[in-house]
C-alpha positions as CSV (number, residue, x, y, z in Angstrom):
1,M,117.7,95.9,117.9
2,S,119.2,99.1,116.6
3,K,117.2,102.3,117.3
4,S,117.5,103.4,113.7
5,F,117.4,101.4,110.6
6,E,120.8,101.0,108.9
7,R,121.9,98.6,106.3
8,I,124.9,96.5,107.3
9,M,126.3,96.4,103.8
10,T,126.8,99.8,102.2
11,P,128.3,100.6,98.7
12,S,132.0,101.3,98.8
13,I,135.2,101.4,96.6
14,E,138.2,99.5,97.9
15,D,141.8,99.2,96.6
16,I,142.9,95.7,95.5
17,P,146.3,94.9,97.2
18,G,149.0,94.3,94.7
19,V,146.9,95.2,91.7
20,A,146.6,98.6,89.9
21,G,142.9,98.7,90.2
22,R,139.9,99.0,92.5
23,A,136.8,97.0,93.4
24,A,133.3,98.4,93.9
25,F,131.0,96.7,96.5
26,M,127.3,97.1,96.0
27,V,124.1,95.8,97.5
28,D,122.2,93.6,95.0
29,S,118.9,95.4,94.3
30,N,117.4,92.4,92.4
31,S,115.7,90.7,95.4
32,V,114.5,93.8,97.3
33,F,110.8,93.7,96.4
34,R,110.2,90.0,96.6
35,D,111.3,87.5,99.2
36,H,111.7,83.8,98.3
37,E,110.9,82.7,101.9
38,N,107.3,82.1,102.9
39,I,105.8,85.2,104.5
40,L,104.0,84.2,107.7
41,P,102.1,86.3,110.2
42,M,104.2,87.6,113.1
43,T,103.2,88.7,116.6
44,I,104.0,92.2,117.7
45,A,104.3,93.3,121.3
46,G,103.1,89.9,122.4
47,K,99.6,90.6,121.2
48,H,98.9,91.9,117.8
49,K,99.4,89.8,114.6
50,I,100.5,91.4,111.4
51,M,101.5,90.4,107.9
52,P,105.1,91.5,107.6
53,W,106.1,93.7,104.7
54,G,109.0,91.5,103.5
55,A,110.6,88.7,105.4
56,D,112.1,91.1,108.0
57,N,109.1,93.6,107.9
58,K,111.5,96.3,106.7
59,M,111.1,96.1,102.9
60,P,109.8,99.7,102.4
61,Y,112.8,101.1,104.2
62,N,115.2,99.0,102.1
63,I,113.4,100.3,99.0
64,L,113.5,104.0,100.2
65,E,117.2,103.7,100.8
66,L,117.7,102.6,97.2
67,I,115.4,105.4,95.9
68,E,117.4,108.0,97.9
69,R,120.6,106.7,96.3
70,D,119.4,107.5,92.8
71,E,118.4,111.0,91.7
72,T,116.5,109.8,88.6
73,M,114.2,107.5,90.6
74,S,113.5,110.0,93.3
75,T,112.8,112.7,90.8
76,C,110.5,110.5,88.7
77,L,108.5,109.4,91.8
78,L,108.1,113.0,92.9
79,W,107.1,114.0,89.3
80,N,104.4,111.2,89.2
81,A,103.1,112.3,92.6
82,Q,102.9,115.9,91.4
83,M,101.1,114.9,88.2
84,C,98.6,112.9,90.3
85,Y,98.1,116.0,92.5
86,G,97.2,118.1,89.4
87,N,95.9,121.5,90.5
88,G,94.8,120.1,93.9
89,L,91.8,118.2,95.2
90,R,88.7,120.3,95.5
91,Y,85.2,120.0,96.8
92,N,83.0,121.7,94.2
93,C,80.1,123.5,95.8
94,E,78.7,125.3,92.7
95,N,75.4,123.3,92.9
96,A,75.2,123.3,96.7
97,S,73.2,125.6,98.9
98,R,74.7,128.4,101.0
99,K,74.3,126.4,104.1
100,V,76.1,123.4,102.7
101,T,78.8,125.6,101.2
102,A,79.4,127.2,104.6
103,A,79.6,123.7,106.2
104,V,82.1,122.5,103.7
105,D,84.3,125.7,104.1
106,E,84.3,125.2,107.8
107,W,85.2,121.5,107.5
108,L,88.1,122.3,105.2
109,L,89.6,124.7,107.8
110,D,90.3,121.6,110.1
111,N,91.2,119.3,107.2
112,P,93.8,120.8,104.9
113,L,93.3,118.8,101.7
114,S,96.6,120.0,100.0
115,S,99.0,118.2,102.3
116,Y,96.6,115.2,102.6
117,F,96.2,114.7,98.8
118,L,99.9,115.2,98.0
119,G,100.7,112.6,100.7
120,V,98.3,109.9,99.4
121,S,99.4,110.6,95.9
122,Q,103.0,109.9,96.9
123,D,102.0,106.7,98.7
124,L,100.0,105.5,95.7
125,K,102.9,106.2,93.3
126,H,105.5,104.7,95.6
127,W,103.8,101.6,97.0
128,G,100.6,101.1,95.0
129,F,98.3,101.8,98.0
130,A,97.4,104.6,100.4
131,V,95.7,104.6,103.8
132,S,93.2,107.3,104.8
133,V,91.6,107.6,108.3
134,I,88.2,109.1,109.0
135,I,87.2,110.2,112.5
136,L,83.6,110.6,113.4
137,S,82.1,113.6,115.4
138,Q,81.1,113.1,119.0
139,D,77.5,112.3,118.1
140,R,78.9,109.8,115.5
141,K,76.7,111.2,112.8
142,H,79.2,113.1,110.7
143,I,82.8,112.7,109.6
144,A,84.8,115.4,111.4
145,R,88.4,114.6,110.4
146,L,90.3,113.2,107.5
147,L,94.0,112.0,108.0
148,R,96.6,110.3,106.0
149,K,98.6,107.5,107.5
150,E,102.0,107.0,105.8
151,A,101.9,103.7,103.9
152,C,105.4,102.7,104.9
153,Y,104.4,102.7,108.6
154,C,101.2,100.8,108.0
155,R,100.8,97.0,108.3
156,F,97.8,94.8,107.7
157,S,96.4,92.2,110.0
158,P,96.0,88.7,108.6
159,A,92.8,88.2,106.7
160,N,90.0,86.3,108.4
161,K,88.4,83.1,107.1
162,H,86.3,85.2,104.7
163,G,89.4,86.8,103.2
164,V,88.7,90.2,104.8
165,I,91.5,92.3,106.4
166,E,90.0,93.7,109.6
167,N,92.7,96.1,110.9
168,V,95.5,98.4,109.9
169,L,98.3,98.7,112.4
170,Y,100.3,101.9,112.5
171,A,103.7,102.1,114.2
172,L,107.4,103.0,113.7
173,W,108.3,99.6,112.2
174,R,111.9,100.7,111.6
175,D,112.3,99.4,115.2
176,E,110.2,96.6,116.4
177,P,107.5,98.1,118.8
178,A,108.3,97.1,122.4
179,T,104.8,97.6,123.9
180,I,101.2,97.6,122.9
181,K,101.1,101.3,123.4
182,D,103.5,101.8,120.5
183,V,101.0,100.3,118.0
184,E,97.9,102.0,116.9
185,V,95.2,99.6,115.8
186,I,92.7,101.1,113.4
187,P,89.6,99.1,112.2
188,L,89.7,98.8,108.4
189,L,86.5,99.2,106.4
190,N,85.7,96.4,104.0
191,E,87.7,97.2,100.8
192,H,84.9,95.9,98.6
193,S,82.0,97.7,100.3
194,P,83.4,100.5,102.6
195,W,80.1,102.6,102.6
196,S,77.9,99.7,103.7
197,D,80.4,98.6,106.3
198,L,80.6,102.2,107.7
199,K,76.9,102.4,108.1
200,E,76.7,99.1,109.9
201,R,79.6,100.0,112.2
202,I,78.0,103.4,113.1
203,A,74.7,101.7,113.8
204,S,76.0,98.9,115.9
205,G,79.4,99.8,117.3
206,K,81.2,102.4,119.4
207,E,84.3,103.0,117.2
208,T,84.9,106.6,116.0
209,K,88.0,106.0,113.9
210,F,88.2,103.9,110.7
211,A,90.8,103.3,108.0
212,I,90.0,103.2,104.3
213,V,92.6,101.6,101.9
214,T,93.0,102.9,98.4
215,R,94.7,100.0,96.5
216,M,95.9,100.0,92.9
217,P,94.8,96.7,91.4
218,T,97.8,94.6,90.3
219,A,98.1,91.3,88.5
220,D,99.7,89.8,91.6
221,H,97.3,90.4,94.5
222,T,99.2,90.5,97.8
223,Y,98.8,92.3,101.1
224,Y,101.3,94.9,99.9
225,P,101.1,95.5,96.1
226,I,104.3,95.4,94.1
227,P,104.2,98.6,92.0
228,Y,104.9,98.6,88.3
229,W,108.2,100.4,88.6
230,A,109.7,97.5,90.6
231,S,111.1,96.1,87.4
232,V,113.8,98.9,87.6
233,L,115.3,97.2,90.7
234,R,114.6,93.7,89.4
235,S,116.6,94.4,86.2
236,K,120.2,95.4,86.1
237,W,119.6,99.1,85.0
238,Y,119.6,100.4,88.6
239,N,122.9,98.8,89.3
240,I,124.4,99.8,86.0
241,K,123.5,103.5,86.7
242,Q,125.0,103.3,90.2
243,L,128.1,101.6,88.8
244,I,128.7,104.4,86.3
245,G,128.6,107.0,89.1
246,I,131.0,104.9,91.2
247,A,133.3,104.4,88.2
248,K,133.4,108.2,87.5
249,E,134.1,108.9,91.2
250,A,136.9,106.3,91.3
251,K,138.4,107.8,88.1
252,I,138.4,111.3,89.5
253,K,139.7,110.4,93.0
254,N,142.3,107.9,91.9
255,T,143.9,107.1,88.6
256,A,143.5,103.4,89.3
257,P,140.7,102.1,87.1
258,L,137.6,100.2,88.5
259,K,138.2,96.5,87.7
260,Y,135.6,94.6,89.5
261,L,132.0,94.9,90.7
262,V,131.1,92.8,93.7
263,E,127.4,92.5,94.4
264,I,126.5,91.0,97.8
265,S,122.9,90.2,98.9
266,D,121.8,91.1,102.4
267,K,120.7,87.5,102.9
268,Y,124.4,86.4,102.6
269,F,125.2,88.3,105.8
270,D,122.0,87.2,107.5
271,R,123.0,83.6,107.0
272,L,126.6,84.3,108.0
273,F,125.6,86.0,111.2
274,K,123.3,83.2,112.2
275,Q,125.9,80.6,111.5
276,E,128.6,82.4,113.6
277,G,126.1,83.5,116.3
278,I,126.9,87.2,115.8
279,T,124.2,89.6,117.3
280,D,126.1,92.7,118.3
281,P,125.8,95.5,115.6
282,K,129.5,96.5,116.0
283,K,130.7,92.9,115.6
284,K,128.4,92.6,112.6
285,Q,130.0,95.6,110.9
286,Q,133.4,94.3,111.8
287,R,132.6,90.9,110.2
288,V,131.4,92.8,107.0
289,V,134.8,94.5,106.8
290,E,136.5,91.1,107.2
291,V,134.4,89.6,104.4
292,K,135.3,92.5,102.1
293,Q,139.0,92.0,102.9
294,E,138.6,88.3,102.1
295,I,137.2,89.1,98.7
296,L,139.9,91.7,98.0
297,D,142.5,89.1,98.9
298,F,140.9,86.7,96.5
299,L,140.9,89.3,93.7
300,T,144.7,90.0,94.2
301,G,146.4,88.6,91.1
302,A,143.2,86.9,90.0
303,E,144.0,87.6,86.4
304,N,147.1,85.4,86.5
305,S,146.0,82.6,88.8
306,G,143.3,80.0,88.8
307,K,141.3,80.9,91.9
308,T,137.8,79.8,92.7
309,W,135.2,81.6,94.8
310,F,132.4,79.5,96.3
311,A,129.0,81.1,97.1
312,N,125.4,80.1,97.3
313,F,123.4,80.1,94.1
314,C,119.9,79.1,93.2
315,V,117.3,79.5,90.4
316,T,113.9,80.9,91.4
317,P,110.6,79.4,90.1
318,D,110.4,82.1,87.4
319,G,113.8,81.0,86.0
320,K,115.9,83.8,87.3
321,E,119.3,83.3,88.9
322,N,119.7,84.4,92.5
323,H,123.3,84.9,93.7
324,E,124.4,85.7,97.2
325,V,127.8,87.0,96.0
326,L,128.5,87.9,92.3
327,I,131.9,89.2,91.1
328,T,131.9,90.8,87.7
329,K,135.0,92.0,85.8
330,I,134.6,95.5,84.4
331,D,135.9,96.7,81.0
332,S,138.5,99.2,82.2
333,T,139.3,100.5,78.7
334,K,136.6,103.2,79.0
335,E,137.6,106.5,80.4
336,G,135.3,108.8,82.4
337,G,134.0,110.8,79.4
338,D,133.2,107.6,77.4
339,W,130.3,106.7,79.8
340,E,128.1,109.4,78.2
341,S,126.0,107.1,76.1
342,D,125.7,104.5,78.9
343,I,124.4,107.0,81.5
344,Q,121.9,108.3,78.9
345,E,120.7,104.8,78.2
346,A,120.4,104.0,81.9
347,V,118.5,107.2,82.7
348,N,116.2,106.7,79.7
349,M,115.4,103.1,80.8
350,I,114.5,104.2,84.3
351,C,112.4,107.1,83.0
352,F,110.7,104.8,80.6
353,T,109.8,102.3,83.2
354,M,108.4,105.0,85.5
355,Q,106.4,106.5,82.7
356,V,108.2,109.9,82.8
357,H,109.5,111.6,79.7
358,S,113.0,112.9,80.5
359,N,112.4,116.2,78.8
360,L,109.5,117.0,81.2
361,V,111.7,116.6,84.4
362,G,115.0,117.8,82.9
363,S,117.3,117.4,79.9
364,V,118.8,114.0,79.3
365,P,122.2,113.7,81.1
366,G,125.3,113.9,78.9
367,K,127.3,116.3,76.9
368,S,125.1,116.4,73.8
369,Q,121.6,117.6,74.7
370,S,118.4,116.8,72.9
371,N,115.2,118.7,73.4
372,N,111.6,118.6,72.3
373,S,109.6,121.4,70.8
374,G,107.1,123.3,72.8
375,S,104.2,121.6,71.1
376,D,105.7,118.2,71.8
377,K,106.1,119.1,75.5
378,R,102.5,120.3,75.7
379,E,101.3,117.0,74.3
380,L,103.5,115.0,76.6
381,Y,102.2,117.0,79.6
382,T,98.6,116.4,78.5
383,I,99.1,112.7,78.0
384,A,100.7,112.5,81.5
385,Q,97.7,114.2,83.1
386,A,95.2,112.0,81.2
387,L,96.9,108.9,82.6
388,Q,96.1,110.0,86.2
389,K,92.4,109.3,85.8
390,P,92.4,105.8,87.2
391,Y,94.3,107.0,90.3
392,H,91.8,109.8,90.8
393,D,88.9,107.4,90.5
394,L,90.4,105.3,93.3
395,L,91.3,108.2,95.5
396,F,87.8,109.9,95.2
397,M,86.1,107.0,97.0
398,V,87.1,108.3,100.4
399,H,85.7,111.8,99.6
400,R,82.5,110.5,98.2
401,I,81.9,108.6,101.5
402,I,82.6,111.9,103.4
403,I,80.2,113.9,101.3
404,K,77.5,111.2,101.6
405,Q,77.9,110.8,105.3
406,N,77.9,114.5,106.0
407,G,74.8,115.1,103.9
408,W,76.4,117.7,101.6
409,E,73.9,117.7,98.8
410,G,75.2,119.1,95.5
411,V,78.9,118.8,96.4
412,T,81.2,116.9,94.1
413,V,84.9,116.2,94.2
414,D,87.4,116.7,91.4
415,V,91.0,117.5,90.5
416,P,91.4,120.3,88.0
417,F,94.4,120.3,85.7
418,M,96.6,123.1,84.4
419,Q,96.6,122.9,80.6
420,L,99.6,124.5,78.9
421,T,98.5,126.9,76.2
422,T,100.0,128.3,73.0
423,L,101.3,131.8,72.7
424,D,98.3,133.1,70.7
425,E,96.2,132.7,73.8
426,N,98.3,135.3,75.6
427,R,98.8,133.2,78.8
428,D,101.0,130.4,79.9
429,A,98.4,128.0,81.3
430,K,94.7,127.7,82.1
431,E,92.7,125.6,84.5
432,V,90.6,122.7,83.0
433,T,88.0,120.8,84.9
434,P,85.8,117.9,83.7
435,K,82.3,118.7,82.8
436,N,79.5,117.5,85.0
437,E,76.9,115.2,83.5
438,S,74.2,117.7,84.1
439,D,76.1,120.3,82.1
440,E,76.5,117.9,79.2
441,N,72.8,117.1,79.2
442,N,71.9,120.8,79.2
443,N,74.2,121.4,76.3
């Protein structure tokens, strides 16, 4: 297996022999998040069993590659993570004793919450779940360390007969781990009652390291949640936006217009390699080039001849068409500048799906710019912050367990927000924290 993950099929623009035009080859993003094959447990390093993330256990890396190809998606995901971060996670010691406050300050010196909280915020926004690891002190009475395990490198063990996932396995899954030493097995606290499970394990076991999963509830409960923004890849808007960029590039580099879009699923090449017994990476890449040339030869003079292309096709249970190879003729009457409205529509659809207003992360692309007033932007910013509450409620569970186990009486956890102010307050922003229940009762 290759030492680094690399997609065999990469987007490219090719000249069509004998035709004044070009063809764009793209990876179909429609089937990235869901696999139609049955996902079964797989054995790693001859010992550990995991539930693979996707049929080939490399789904998150396929998705990350698509995210990195699109500046709108990557910016929206970063923005959502920053909004979830707010003004940073804090342990509030206002009602705690000096001894407890000193203990918390000392604990924070070994556990930088800034990098941890921004990391889990990104995992939660990207994948719908985050993994935290707590490490007990030598006497197993206190929690000494808090770590984040990157979600894309975490896999779950199959659930037992009671439906409980017992372990999280952490490894560099881009390459299949060769030995047991390459896999870190971390006991997972019961997702439904982590506090009770931790107390029982401390009293009866010898483990000092435990994982806690923060999972965003979804309508379709799976080992690896499918985040809400997955619809961007399942729809055609991601491909449309990519195609516009490719069309503009083709127009700038070559006066020949872009005539065809060829979308090829990774599964097409997987099946082809199995049928022909190709395992060498170089030969695989060579075969991909040959397939591209076969398609280009097919497109030569296609407008004036009755050619037929045969490819696998099926309809999924939800009624959607699934093509292995799809060739689409592009309207070549549009020049480069005429794509302005299309790129705006594609960007707005992606931003809408990811719950990000385009004026908050940057002006809408295009020649004619539209902008909101300062009051509108402040309201949008406030709404975006208010929508982070469910994520914070989920992420706080880990810290409530830490505070409880360490006996820090009077300590609470919260995430203050920066509220944008009006000019009459003589400052740009101010920090806002939720009131404690005791304060509300006193008032």
